C-alpha positions in Angstrom: -319.7 39.4 -47.4 -319.6 42.5 -45.4 -322.0 44.8 -47.0 -321.3 47.6 -44.4 -317.7 48.4 -45.6 -316.9 51.2 -47.4 -313.4 52.5 -48.7 -314.0 55.6 -46.7 -314.2 54.0 -43.6 -311.0 51.6 -44.3 -309.0 54.8 -45.0 -310.2 56.4 -41.9 -309.1 53.5 -40.0 -306.0 53.4 -41.7 -305.1 57.0 -40.6 -305.9 56.2 -37.1 -303.5 53.5 -36.8 -300.6 55.5 -36.5 -299.1 53.7 -33.5 -298.7 50.7 -35.6 -297.0 52.8 -38.2 -294.7 54.2 -35.6 -293.7 50.9 -34.5 -293.0 49.8 -38.1 -290.9 52.9 -38.6 -289.1 52.2 -35.1 -288.4 48.4 -36.0 -287.1 49.4 -39.5 -284.7 52.0 -37.8 -283.7 49.4 -35.4 -283.0 46.9 -38.2 -281.2 49.7 -40.3 -279.0 50.3 -37.3 -278.1 46.8 -36.7 -277.2 46.2 -40.4 -274.9 49.5 -40.3 -272.9 47.9 -37.4 -272.5 44.8 -39.3 -271.6 46.9 -42.5 -268.0 47.6 -43.2 -266.8 50.7 -42.0 -263.8 52.8 -42.6 -261.7 55.4 -40.7 -261.6 59.1 -41.1 -258.2 60.9 -39.8 -258.1 64.6 -40.0 -255.2 66.8 -40.0 -255.5 70.5 -39.7 -253.6 73.2 -41.4 -253.7 77.0 -41.2 -254.1 79.1 -44.6 -253.9 82.9 -44.4 -254.2 85.5 -47.2 -253.9 89.3 -47.1 -256.5 90.1 -49.9 -255.7 94.0 -49.1 -252.5 93.5 -50.9 -254.5 92.2 -54.1 -254.2 95.6 -55.9 -250.3 95.3 -55.8 -250.6 91.6 -56.8 -250.5 92.5 -60.5 -248.4 89.8 -62.0 -250.5 87.0 -60.5 -253.7 88.9 -61.5 -252.7 88.5 -65.3 -252.5 84.7 -64.4 -256.1 84.6 -63.3 -258.5 82.7 -65.2 -261.1 83.9 -64.8 -260.0 87.3 -64.2 -260.9 88.8 -60.8 -262.2 92.4 -60.2 -262.5 92.9 -56.4 -261.5 91.4 -53.1 -264.0 88.7 -52.6 -263.1 87.3 -56.2 -259.6 87.6 -55.2 -259.9 85.7 -52.3 -262.1 82.7 -53.9 -259.6 82.8 -56.8 -256.9 82.1 -54.5 -258.5 79.5 -52.1 -260.1 77.7 -55.3 -256.4 77.6 -56.8 -255.2 76.2 -53.6 -258.2 73.3 -53.1 -257.6 72.1 -56.6 -253.5 72.2 -56.3 -253.4 69.8 -53.4 -254.6 66.9 -55.4 -251.8 67.4 -58.0 -249.2 64.6 -58.4 -246.6 67.3 -57.0 -248.6 67.1 -53.6 -249.6 63.4 -53.8 -246.7 61.6 -55.0 -244.2 62.8 -52.2 -246.7 61.8 -49.5 -247.1 58.2 -51.1 -243.2 57.9 -51.1 -242.8 59.0 -47.6 -245.6 56.2 -46.8 -243.6 53.7 -48.8 -240.4 54.3 -46.8 -242.3 53.7 -43.6 -244.6 50.8 -44.3 -244.3 48.2 -47.1 -248.1 48.0 -47.4 -247.9 51.3 -49.5 -245.9 49.6 -52.3 -248.8 48.0 -53.8 -251.1 51.0 -53.6 -251.1 53.1 -56.9 -250.9 57.1 -57.1 -254.8 57.0 -58.2 -256.0 54.7 -55.6 -254.0 56.8 -53.0 -255.6 59.9 -54.3 -259.1 58.7 -53.9 -258.4 58.3 -50.0 -257.8 62.1 -49.8 -260.2 64.9 -48.9 -260.4 68.2 -48.0 -262.9 70.5 -46.0 -262.7 74.3 -46.0 -264.9 77.1 -45.9 -262.5 79.9 -46.5 -259.1 81.1 -45.1 -258.2 79.9 -41.7 -258.7 76.2 -40.7 -258.3 73.5 -43.6 -258.8 69.9 -42.6 -257.0 67.4 -44.7 -258.7 64.3 -44.7 -257.7 60.7 -45.1 -260.1 57.7 -45.4 -258.7 54.0 -44.9 -260.2 50.8 -43.3 -257.1 50.6 -41.3 -257.1 53.1 -38.5 -253.1 53.4 -38.2 -252.8 53.8 -41.9 -255.4 56.5 -42.1 -253.4 58.4 -39.5 -250.3 57.8 -41.7 -252.0 59.2 -44.6 -253.5 62.4 -43.1 -250.3 63.1 -41.6 -248.0 62.6 -44.5 -250.4 64.7 -46.9 -250.9 67.3 -44.7 -246.7 67.9 -44.2 -246.4 67.6 -47.8 -249.1 70.1 -48.6 -247.5 72.5 -46.2 -244.2 72.2 -47.4 -245.1 72.1 -51.3 -247.3 75.5 -50.7 -244.7 77.3 -49.1 -242.1 76.4 -51.6 -244.8 77.8 -54.2 -245.3 80.8 -52.4 -241.8 81.2 -52.2 -241.5 80.8 -55.9 -244.3 83.2 -56.3 -242.5 86.0 -54.2 -239.3 85.2 -56.4 -241.5 85.6 -59.5 -242.3 88.9 -58.5 -238.9 90.0 -57.7 -237.5 88.6 -60.8 -240.4 90.4 -62.8 -239.2 93.6 -61.3 -235.4 93.0 -62.2 -236.8 92.0 -65.7 -238.8 94.8 -66.2 -235.8 97.3 -65.1 -233.6 95.3 -67.4 -236.0 95.9 -70.3 -236.3 99.6 -69.7 -232.6 99.8 -69.6 -232.0 98.0 -72.7 -234.7 100.3 -74.4 -233.0 103.4 -73.3 -229.5 102.3 -74.5 -231.2 101.4 -77.8 -232.9 104.7 -78.2 -229.4 106.3 -77.1 -227.9 104.7 -79.9 -230.3 105.6 -82.4 -230.0 109.5 -81.2 -226.2 109.1 -81.3 -226.2 107.6 -84.9 -228.6 110.4 -86.1 -226.3 112.9 -84.8 -223.4 111.3 -86.8 -225.4 111.2 -89.8 -226.7 115.0 -89.5 -222.9 115.8 -88.9 -221.7 114.1 -91.8 -224.5 115.6 -93.9 -223.5 119.1 -92.8 -219.5 118.5 -93.5 -220.5 116.7 -97.1 -222.6 120.1 -97.5 -219.5 122.4 -97.1 -217.7 122.6 -100.6 -214.6 124.8 -99.9 -213.4 125.7 -96.4 -212.6 129.4 -96.0 -211.1 131.7 -93.4 -214.3 133.6 -93.2 -216.6 133.5 -90.2 -219.5 131.0 -90.2 -222.8 132.3 -90.7 -224.6 132.9 -87.3 -227.7 130.5 -88.6 -225.3 127.7 -89.5 -223.4 128.1 -86.6 -226.3 128.0 -84.4 -227.6 124.7 -86.1 -224.2 122.9 -86.1 -223.9 123.8 -82.3 -227.5 122.3 -81.6 -226.4 119.1 -83.5 -223.7 118.7 -81.4 -225.2 119.4 -77.9 -228.4 117.8 -78.4 -227.2 114.5 -77.6 -224.6 115.8 -75.2 -224.4 114.4 -71.6 -222.5 115.5 -68.5 -219.7 113.4 -69.0 -215.8 114.4 -68.9 -215.7 113.5 -72.9 -218.8 115.6 -73.7 -218.0 118.4 -71.3 -214.5 118.7 -73.1 -216.0 118.8 -76.5 -218.6 121.5 -75.6 -216.0 123.5 -74.1 -213.7 123.4 -76.9 -216.4 124.9 -79.4 -214.8 127.3 -81.6 -216.1 131.1 -81.0 -218.3 132.9 -83.1 -215.7 134.7 -85.2 -213.7 131.2 -85.8 -213.4 130.5 -89.6 -215.1 127.5 -91.2 -212.0 125.1 -91.1 -212.2 125.4 -87.1 -215.5 124.0 -87.1 -214.6 121.4 -89.2 -211.8 120.2 -86.9 -214.5 120.6 -84.0 -216.8 118.1 -86.1 -213.7 115.7 -86.3 -213.0 115.7 -82.9 -216.7 114.8 -82.2 -216.5 111.9 -84.1 -214.2 109.8 -81.8 -216.8 110.8 -78.9 -219.9 109.5 -80.8 -217.9 106.3 -81.8 -216.8 105.4 -78.4 -220.1 106.1 -76.7 -221.9 104.0 -79.4 -219.8 101.0 -79.0 -219.9 101.1 -75.0 -223.9 101.4 -75.4 -223.7 98.3 -78.2 -221.8 96.3 -75.7 -224.2 97.2 -72.9 -227.3 96.4 -75.1 -225.4 92.9 -75.6 -224.9 92.3 -71.8 -228.8 93.4 -71.2 -230.0 91.2 -73.8 -228.1 88.4 -72.3 -229.3 89.3 -68.8 -232.7 89.7 -70.1 -232.8 86.0 -71.7 -231.6 84.7 -68.2 -234.1 86.6 -66.2 -236.9 85.7 -68.7 -235.7 82.1 -67.9 -236.0 82.4 -64.5 -239.2 84.0 -64.5 -240.9 81.2 -66.5 -239.4 78.7 -64.1 -240.5 80.5 -60.9 -244.1 81.2 -62.4 -244.6 77.5 -63.2 -243.2 76.6 -59.7 -245.5 78.9 -58.1 -248.9 77.5 -59.4 -250.1 81.0 -59.7 -250.4 81.2 -56.1 -250.3 84.8 -54.7 -247.3 85.6 -52.6 -249.4 86.9 -49.9 -250.5 83.3 -48.8 -249.4 82.0 -45.6 -249.4 78.3 -44.5 -248.8 76.5 -41.1 -249.3 73.1 -39.9 -251.6 73.0 -36.8 -252.6 69.5 -35.4 -253.8 66.0 -35.9 -257.5 65.4 -34.9 -258.5 62.2 -33.4 -259.1 59.4 -36.0 -262.9 58.5 -36.1 -264.6 55.6 -37.2 -267.1 56.2 -40.0 -270.2 53.9 -40.3 -273.3 54.5 -42.5 -275.6 54.3 -39.5 -277.6 57.8 -40.1 -278.4 56.7 -43.5 -279.1 53.0 -42.9 -281.7 54.0 -40.0 -283.2 56.4 -42.5 -283.4 53.8 -45.5 -284.6 51.0 -42.6 -287.6 53.4 -41.2 -288.6 54.4 -44.6 -288.8 50.5 -45.5 -290.8 49.9 -42.3 -293.2 52.4 -43.2 -293.5 51.5 -46.8 -294.0 47.7 -45.6 -296.6 48.8 -43.1 -298.5 50.7 -45.8 -298.3 47.7 -48.2 -299.6 45.3 -45.8 -302.5 47.9 -44.7 -303.3 48.3 -48.8 -303.3 44.5 -49.0 -305.8 44.3 -46.2 -308.0 47.0 -47.6 -307.7 45.2 -51.0 -309.1 41.9 -49.5 -312.0 43.8 -47.7 -312.9 45.4 -51.1 -313.1 42.1 -52.6 -315.1 40.7 -49.8 -317.7 43.6 -49.9 
């Protein structure tokens, strides 16, 4: 029995055995590194593309602001919204399926790979606009390269198509708004002309018996205002206004003048109704085009530019750093456990 042993001395001696602890750390790290060399590895292939965005045109990008969720309120939000939209879209079937189909045409191996399995091989690294790295992970080095190249090619093509659709959406929307405005103006013009017809008919019905006496000045000005109010600078309207009876003309002359105004009103109303029908059909077609282009655009901004840059070198990825760290920790813990066992034995012996 060691009557001179104390726990304080044991802990003191333990803390001064750091060279052996470092040795345990080194041995554990070395074993971890050796295990990582035997552990199955995979290859990482990077394809770099370039993404550009002109955020200073944000305030003219009203169509796509309406589609944003959540709404953006400044340039930074606009920028983040567009980039987050893009980073989510590149994993959609629209981007992944064509890449897999291209690989199946090159290598029968890919026929046995499902779309979900293929999608799990893909990754992307980006911080902002500029360089985006599209990544493929696969146990085979050539196939990792195939995946990254095919996917980046498809992403560039599909993003360009989506941006073209976004620009088409903008143009169709401008045309659609013009058609809507023209249809509204034509409808309001028809209402105006029909109101003039109704007022002239009411004026005619109010005349009891035509006389040869001149028309009262107040009634004359009211009648002239009814006819001249909807008048346009067209030959039919100009001729009608030039044919108005003089102030000394009898009532019968004004009734004849009103009768001559009726064909002008009817002709313009009929022409406007045909125009409204044509504009309605055009509006329906533009609405269909807008819906299709908007869906194809994936709500991307028309201000996005994308270009293919280069394929980076394929790298073999091993979990060396993780294994070294874990091995070193295990070595230190094993050393501590051994030292605690020694202290515990000495404690019992004391």
